[in-house]
C-alpha positions as CSV (number, residue, x, y, z in Angstrom):
1,X,40.2,13.8,-5.0
2,X,43.9,12.5,-5.1
3,X,42.6,9.0,-6.5
4,X,45.8,7.5,-8.4
5,X,44.4,4.8,-10.9
6,X,43.3,1.0,-10.4
7,X,44.6,-1.0,-7.9
8,X,42.8,-4.1,-8.8
9,X,40.3,-5.6,-11.2
10,X,38.2,-8.4,-9.6
11,X,36.3,-10.9,-11.7
12,X,33.9,-14.1,-11.3
13,X,35.2,-16.4,-14.2
14,X,34.2,-19.8,-15.9
15,X,37.1,-21.1,-15.8
16,X,39.6,-20.4,-12.7
17,X,42.2,-22.9,-13.8
18,X,42.6,-21.6,-17.4
19,X,42.7,-17.8,-16.1
20,X,45.3,-18.3,-13.4
21,X,47.2,-20.0,-16.2
22,X,47.0,-16.9,-18.8
23,X,47.5,-14.5,-16.2
24,X,50.9,-16.5,-15.2
25,X,51.4,-16.6,-18.5
26,X,50.7,-12.9,-19.0
27,X,53.9,-12.3,-16.4
28,X,51.8,-11.3,-13.2
29,X,53.3,-13.5,-10.3
30,X,50.7,-15.8,-8.3
31,X,50.2,-14.4,-5.0
32,X,48.0,-16.9,-3.6
33,X,44.4,-16.2,-3.1
34,X,43.2,-15.8,-6.5
35,X,45.7,-12.7,-6.2
36,X,48.1,-12.0,-9.7
37,X,50.0,-9.2,-9.2
38,X,51.9,-6.9,-11.2
39,X,56.0,-5.7,-9.9
40,X,54.3,-2.7,-8.5
41,X,51.6,-4.3,-6.1
42,X,48.8,-3.9,-8.5
43,X,46.4,-6.9,-9.8
44,X,44.0,-8.9,-11.2
45,X,41.7,-10.9,-8.9
46,X,40.0,-14.4,-9.9
47,X,37.3,-15.6,-8.5
48,X,35.0,-18.6,-9.4
49,X,31.7,-17.0,-10.8
50,X,29.4,-18.1,-8.1
51,X,31.6,-16.9,-5.4
52,X,29.5,-15.4,-2.6
53,X,31.7,-13.0,-2.2
54,X,32.0,-11.3,-5.6
55,X,29.3,-8.2,-5.8
56,X,26.6,-9.2,-8.4
57,X,27.4,-9.3,-12.0
58,X,25.9,-6.8,-14.7
59,X,23.6,-8.9,-16.1
60,X,25.7,-9.8,-19.2
61,X,28.1,-11.9,-20.6
62,X,31.1,-8.9,-18.6
63,X,33.1,-11.3,-16.0
64,X,34.3,-8.2,-14.6
65,X,32.9,-8.0,-11.2
66,X,34.8,-4.8,-9.4
67,X,37.2,-2.4,-10.2
68,X,39.0,-1.1,-7.1
69,X,40.8,2.2,-6.9
70,X,44.0,3.6,-4.8
71,X,44.1,6.6,-3.4
72,X,46.1,8.9,-1.6
73,X,45.4,9.0,1.9
74,X,42.3,8.6,4.4
75,X,41.1,12.0,3.8
76,X,40.9,10.9,0.2
77,X,38.7,8.6,1.0
78,X,36.8,10.5,3.2
79,X,35.8,13.4,0.5
80,X,35.2,10.3,-1.7
81,X,32.7,8.8,0.8
82,X,31.0,12.1,1.5
83,X,30.5,12.8,-2.4
84,X,29.2,10.1,-2.9
85,X,26.8,9.9,0.1
86,X,24.6,12.3,-1.2
87,X,22.9,10.2,-3.9
88,X,23.7,6.5,-3.5
89,X,24.3,4.0,-1.1
90,X,28.2,3.0,0.1
91,X,29.7,0.8,2.7
92,X,33.3,1.3,4.4
93,X,34.5,-1.1,6.1
94,X,38.1,-2.5,6.8
95,X,39.5,0.9,5.1
96,X,37.6,-0.3,1.8
97,X,35.0,2.2,0.6
98,X,32.2,0.4,-1.9
99,X,29.2,1.5,-4.2
100,X,28.3,1.2,-7.6
101,X,28.5,3.9,-10.2
102,X,25.7,5.7,-12.2
103,X,26.6,2.5,-15.1
104,X,26.3,-0.1,-12.5
105,X,29.7,-1.1,-12.1
106,X,31.0,-2.5,-8.4
107,X,33.4,0.6,-7.1
108,X,36.2,-0.2,-4.1
109,X,38.1,2.5,-3.0
110,X,41.1,2.0,-0.5
111,X,44.5,3.8,0.5
112,X,46.7,2.5,-2.7
113,X,48.6,-1.0,-2.4
114,X,51.5,0.3,-4.9
115,X,54.9,-0.4,-3.8
116,X,57.1,1.8,-5.1
117,X,59.4,0.2,-7.7
118,X,63.0,1.9,-8.7
119,X,64.1,0.2,-12.3
120,X,65.3,1.5,-15.7
121,X,63.1,2.4,-18.5
122,X,63.7,1.7,-22.4
123,X,67.1,3.3,-23.7
124,X,67.5,4.5,-26.9
125,X,70.2,6.0,-29.1
126,X,69.4,8.3,-32.0
127,X,71.7,10.2,-34.1
128,X,71.8,13.7,-32.9
129,X,70.9,13.4,-29.2
130,X,73.2,12.1,-26.8
131,X,73.3,8.3,-26.3
132,X,71.3,6.8,-24.0
133,X,72.9,3.4,-23.8
134,X,77.0,4.0,-23.5
135,X,79.4,2.1,-25.2
136,X,79.1,-2.2,-25.1
137,X,75.5,-1.6,-23.9
138,X,73.4,-4.0,-25.3
139,X,69.7,-2.8,-25.6
140,X,68.0,-6.3,-26.2
141,X,69.0,-9.7,-25.2
142,X,66.8,-13.2,-25.8
143,X,66.3,-13.7,-22.6
144,X,65.4,-10.1,-21.1
145,X,62.7,-9.7,-18.7
146,X,60.0,-8.0,-19.9
147,X,57.0,-7.7,-17.1
148,X,54.2,-5.9,-16.2
149,X,55.5,-3.0,-13.9
150,X,52.2,-1.4,-13.1
151,X,48.0,-1.7,-13.6
152,X,47.5,0.9,-16.5
153,X,43.9,1.2,-17.5
154,X,40.9,-0.5,-18.1
155,X,37.8,0.2,-20.9
156,X,34.1,-0.1,-20.2
157,X,31.2,-0.4,-22.6
158,X,28.6,2.0,-21.4
159,X,25.4,2.6,-22.4
160,X,25.1,6.1,-21.8
161,X,29.0,7.7,-21.9
162,X,27.8,11.4,-21.0
163,X,26.3,10.2,-17.8
164,X,29.2,8.2,-16.9
165,X,31.7,10.5,-17.5
166,X,29.8,12.7,-15.3
167,X,29.8,10.6,-12.2
168,X,33.8,10.2,-12.6
169,X,34.1,13.9,-12.7
170,X,32.3,14.3,-9.6
171,X,35.3,12.5,-8.1
172,X,38.2,14.8,-10.3
173,X,38.7,13.0,-13.2
174,X,39.6,15.2,-16.4
175,X,38.7,14.3,-20.2
176,X,42.5,14.2,-21.8
177,X,41.0,13.3,-25.4
178,X,37.8,12.0,-26.4
179,X,36.1,10.3,-29.5
180,X,33.2,11.8,-31.0
181,X,29.9,10.0,-30.8
182,X,32.3,7.2,-28.7
183,X,33.4,8.2,-25.0
184,X,36.5,10.4,-23.1
185,X,39.6,9.0,-21.7
186,X,39.8,10.1,-18.3
187,X,42.6,10.6,-16.3
188,X,42.4,11.1,-12.5
189,X,43.8,13.8,-10.4
190,X,46.3,11.7,-8.5
191,X,48.6,10.5,-12.1
192,X,49.7,12.4,-15.1
193,X,49.2,8.8,-17.1
194,X,46.8,10.0,-20.1
195,X,44.1,7.8,-19.0
196,X,43.2,5.4,-16.6
197,X,39.5,4.9,-17.4
198,X,38.2,5.2,-20.8
199,X,34.6,4.4,-22.2
200,X,32.8,2.9,-25.3
201,X,29.4,3.7,-25.6
202,X,27.4,0.5,-26.9
203,X,24.5,-0.8,-26.7
204,X,23.2,-1.9,-22.7
205,X,23.1,-5.4,-23.6
206,X,27.1,-5.3,-24.2
207,X,27.9,-3.5,-20.9
208,X,31.1,-4.9,-19.0
209,X,34.7,-4.7,-19.9
210,X,36.3,-4.6,-23.1
211,X,39.8,-4.5,-22.2
212,X,42.6,-3.9,-19.4
213,X,46.5,-3.1,-19.3
214,X,49.7,-2.8,-17.8
215,X,52.1,-0.9,-18.3
216,X,55.4,-2.5,-19.6
217,X,59.2,-0.5,-19.5
218,X,58.9,0.7,-23.0
219,X,58.3,-0.9,-26.7
220,X,60.9,-3.8,-26.5
221,X,59.1,-5.0,-23.7
222,X,55.7,-4.5,-25.4
223,X,57.0,-6.4,-28.1
224,X,59.5,-9.3,-26.5
225,X,55.9,-10.3,-24.2
226,X,53.7,-10.1,-26.8
227,X,55.8,-13.0,-28.9
228,X,56.9,-15.1,-25.7
229,X,52.9,-15.1,-25.5
230,X,52.3,-16.0,-29.1
231,X,54.7,-18.5,-28.4
232,X,52.7,-20.2,-25.5
233,X,49.7,-20.5,-28.1
234,X,47.7,-17.2,-26.9
235,X,45.6,-15.2,-29.5
236,X,46.8,-11.9,-30.5
237,X,43.5,-9.7,-31.4
238,X,45.3,-6.5,-32.2
239,X,48.8,-5.3,-32.7
240,X,51.4,-4.7,-32.1
241,X,51.2,-1.1,-32.8
242,X,51.1,2.4,-31.2
243,X,48.1,4.7,-30.7
244,X,47.7,8.0,-31.2
245,X,45.7,9.7,-28.3
246,X,47.9,8.7,-25.2
247,X,50.5,7.5,-27.4
248,X,51.2,4.2,-25.9
249,X,52.4,1.2,-27.7
250,X,50.1,-1.6,-27.8
251,X,49.1,-5.3,-28.0
252,X,45.9,-6.8,-27.5
253,X,45.3,-10.4,-26.9
254,X,41.7,-12.7,-26.6
255,X,42.2,-14.2,-23.2
256,X,39.8,-16.6,-20.9
257,X,38.4,-13.7,-18.5
258,X,35.4,-12.2,-21.0
259,X,37.7,-9.3,-21.8
260,X,41.0,-8.5,-24.1
261,X,44.3,-8.0,-22.8
262,X,46.8,-5.7,-23.4
263,X,50.7,-4.9,-22.9
264,X,50.8,-1.4,-23.1
265,X,54.2,1.2,-22.6
266,X,54.8,5.1,-22.8
267,X,52.3,6.7,-22.3
268,X,51.8,10.2,-22.5
269,X,51.8,12.7,-19.1
270,X,49.1,15.5,-19.0
271,X,49.0,17.8,-16.2
272,X,45.7,20.4,-15.7
273,X,47.2,22.7,-18.4
274,X,46.6,20.3,-21.2
275,X,43.6,20.6,-23.6
276,X,41.6,17.9,-24.9
277,X,42.0,16.9,-28.1
278,X,38.5,15.4,-30.0
279,X,38.2,12.8,-33.5
280,X,35.6,10.5,-34.4
281,X,36.7,6.9,-34.0
282,X,37.9,5.4,-37.2
283,X,41.4,3.2,-38.4
284,X,43.5,6.6,-38.9
285,X,43.0,8.0,-35.3
286,X,42.9,4.8,-33.3
287,X,46.6,4.1,-34.0
288,X,49.5,5.8,-35.8
289,X,50.5,1.9,-37.6
290,X,50.1,-1.4,-36.7
291,X,51.8,-4.6,-37.2
292,X,51.7,-8.2,-37.7
293,X,53.4,-10.7,-35.8
294,X,54.7,-13.4,-37.6
295,X,57.0,-15.8,-37.1
296,X,61.0,-15.4,-36.8
297,X,62.5,-15.7,-40.4
298,X,66.5,-15.6,-40.7
299,X,67.3,-14.1,-44.4
300,X,69.1,-17.2,-45.6
301,X,66.5,-16.6,-49.1
302,X,63.3,-15.1,-49.9
303,X,60.8,-15.3,-47.4
304,X,58.5,-17.7,-48.2
305,X,55.6,-15.1,-49.3
306,X,58.4,-12.6,-51.7
307,X,56.8,-11.9,-54.7
308,X,58.7,-13.6,-57.8
């Protein structure tokens, strides 16, 4: 089934104004009606938590109310509908197919709204390789743009990762890597991205969204966007660093959406010849390296914390 990946995440939130400001400061464009878009049209949608148009909540503290997947065509919608009607209630109105997965997460499927974008990726000059940036090309400037390009992935807390994985495998998702006893990284058929969904097995009362992220144009954009976010007063949670599974650069932040929000870049691509890896989850397998943000400093003398 040609599922491309998440088109939108819909939240029912406590403080709409704070969430709006957060998403704008994060770098998404306010498209009106509570929709905040990346450069390709993928989005986060926010509503007040008591908005009658929202699907029911999960009965936990999670504010995520629906994950909207983009698919390639109506034939894919037909195939998804036929598969899911075998054992659950499904609705289809206005070109949108809706149901719930086996963990109770509300899902929607639609022909993708993603707009084609043509943007340069970050370039690197390295000895031994042909320069990617020619003479007089500048790698970074203080005012260069660093905007989210596309919705990358979402991470769920689930009470039964094996059962949850089995549901998504029915829809053509494959496991690219796995943390033993924790959960799988899953890739749908319509993308080569290492994962668009990762699941972490937790007690039932934690069921919900752990984080979501948008792809940036490269590690420099992750670091620039994250630095600008910190300077606006938002609290860094984890990073910056680089993951091992997926190889993506990351920087996570606390948010008023009841979950963490990440910037990421440079994720591995895998096809059907890839053999999934498996490891225990821990500090050494969660990242190749990890940095910590500190305020800018100039070498006019020793840094304040230098040993004497």
